[in-house]
C-alpha positions as CSV (number, residue, x, y, z in Angstrom):
1,M,-68.6,43.3,29.4
2,K,-66.7,40.1,29.8
3,P,-68.4,37.2,31.5
4,S,-67.5,35.8,34.9
5,V,-66.4,32.2,35.5
6,P,-69.8,31.2,37.0
7,E,-71.6,32.7,34.0
8,I,-69.4,30.7,31.6
9,E,-70.3,27.5,33.5
10,T,-74.0,28.0,32.6
11,M,-73.6,29.1,29.0
12,Q,-75.0,27.0,26.1
13,R,-72.7,26.3,23.1
14,A,-74.0,29.3,21.0
15,E,-73.2,31.7,23.9
16,L,-69.8,30.1,24.3
17,I,-69.0,30.7,20.7
18,A,-70.2,34.3,20.8
19,T,-68.1,34.9,24.0
20,W,-65.0,33.3,22.3
21,D,-65.4,35.7,19.4
22,K,-65.7,38.7,21.8
23,V,-62.7,37.7,23.9
24,F,-60.3,36.5,21.2
25,G,-61.6,38.2,18.1
26,T,-61.3,35.0,16.1
27,P,-63.7,32.2,15.2
28,V,-63.7,29.1,17.5
29,P,-61.3,26.5,16.2
30,K,-63.1,23.5,14.6
31,R,-64.3,20.6,16.7
32,L,-63.7,22.1,20.2
33,S,-66.2,20.6,22.7
34,S,-68.4,22.8,24.9
35,P,-66.6,21.6,28.1
36,F,-63.3,22.5,26.6
37,L,-64.6,25.9,25.5
38,R,-65.8,26.5,29.1
39,R,-62.4,25.6,30.6
40,Y,-60.4,27.7,28.1
41,L,-62.6,30.8,28.4
42,A,-62.7,30.5,32.3
43,F,-58.9,30.2,32.3
44,E,-58.6,33.2,30.0
45,M,-61.0,35.3,32.2
46,Q,-59.1,34.4,35.4
47,A,-55.7,35.2,33.8
48,R,-57.0,38.6,32.6
49,E,-58.5,39.4,35.9
50,R,-55.2,38.7,37.6
51,G,-53.0,40.6,35.2
52,G,-52.1,37.8,32.8
53,L,-49.9,34.8,33.0
54,P,-47.2,34.6,35.8
55,K,-44.0,36.3,35.0
56,G,-41.7,34.1,33.0
57,F,-44.4,31.5,32.2
58,A,-44.4,32.2,28.4
59,G,-40.6,31.8,28.3
60,R,-40.8,28.5,30.2
61,L,-43.6,27.3,27.9
62,Q,-41.6,28.1,24.8
63,R,-38.5,26.3,26.2
64,A,-40.6,23.3,26.9
65,V,-42.0,23.3,23.4
66,C,-38.4,23.5,21.9
67,D,-37.0,20.8,24.3
68,D,-36.5,17.6,22.4
69,R,-38.2,15.1,24.6
70,G,-38.1,12.4,21.9
71,K,-34.5,11.5,22.6
72,T,-34.0,8.3,24.4
73,S,-31.5,7.8,27.2
74,P,-28.0,6.9,26.0
75,A,-28.4,3.7,28.1
76,V,-31.2,2.6,25.8
77,K,-29.8,1.5,22.5
78,P,-31.1,-1.0,20.0
79,G,-30.2,-4.5,21.1
80,G,-30.3,-3.5,24.8
81,R,-32.4,-5.1,27.4
82,L,-34.2,-3.6,30.4
83,I,-35.1,-5.9,33.4
84,R,-37.4,-4.9,36.2
85,E,-38.9,-7.0,39.0
86,W,-42.3,-6.0,40.2
87,N,-44.3,-7.9,42.8
88,G,-42.1,-10.9,42.5
89,V,-42.3,-11.1,38.7
90,T,-39.3,-10.3,36.5
91,H,-40.2,-8.3,33.4
92,V,-37.8,-8.2,30.4
93,V,-38.1,-5.4,27.8
94,D,-36.0,-5.6,24.6
95,V,-34.9,-2.4,22.9
96,D,-35.0,-2.3,19.1
97,D,-34.9,0.4,16.4
98,G,-38.7,0.8,16.4
99,G,-39.2,1.0,20.2
100,F,-39.6,-1.6,22.8
101,I,-40.7,-5.3,22.8
102,W,-42.4,-6.7,25.9
103,K,-44.2,-10.1,26.0
104,G,-43.9,-10.2,22.2
105,Q,-45.7,-6.9,21.6
106,R,-44.1,-3.7,20.3
107,Y,-44.5,-0.4,22.1
108,A,-43.4,3.0,21.0
109,S,-42.4,4.0,24.6
110,L,-41.8,2.5,28.0
111,S,-44.7,4.2,29.8
112,P,-47.5,2.0,28.4
113,I,-45.4,-1.0,29.5
114,A,-44.9,0.3,33.0
115,R,-48.7,1.0,33.2
116,A,-49.5,-2.5,32.0
117,I,-47.2,-4.0,34.6
118,T,-48.2,-1.8,37.6
119,G,-51.8,-0.9,36.7
120,A,-50.9,2.7,37.5
121,R,-49.6,5.7,35.5
122,W,-45.9,5.6,35.7
123,S,-43.2,7.3,33.8
124,G,-41.7,4.4,31.8
125,P,-38.1,5.7,32.0
126,R,-38.5,6.3,35.8
127,F,-40.1,2.8,36.3
128,F,-37.2,1.1,34.6
129,G,-34.6,3.2,36.4
130,L,-33.4,5.3,33.5
131,K,-34.4,8.6,35.3
132,K,-34.0,9.6,38.9
133,A,-36.9,10.8,41.0
134,P,-37.2,14.6,41.0
């Protein structure tokens, strides 16, 4: 018998590992925390109760994995400069081969820069006007 989600929430680690083995027929991957095991098992139980994942989900997931998100916008080339005003302060980001330079510090992407400027989680390309809002 497969456990219900409320039962999973109260299981100790040994029970979670035994349940994982019953549900998936494989050993638990190394270093997974008990909270993660609970979430993963609960998701799997709910998906199975409702007939599996939504139609087309696996295909969309596969396309997302294959999508090359690492490409930068054609507007962002080494030697370029991005300028954004925020709360009356003008911020200048220089683009180089290794990423972005803001206030003398190198960043691999624009998002941590946008977060540092605003104090909120922003998409860096969107914050700097390289992507339109959805």
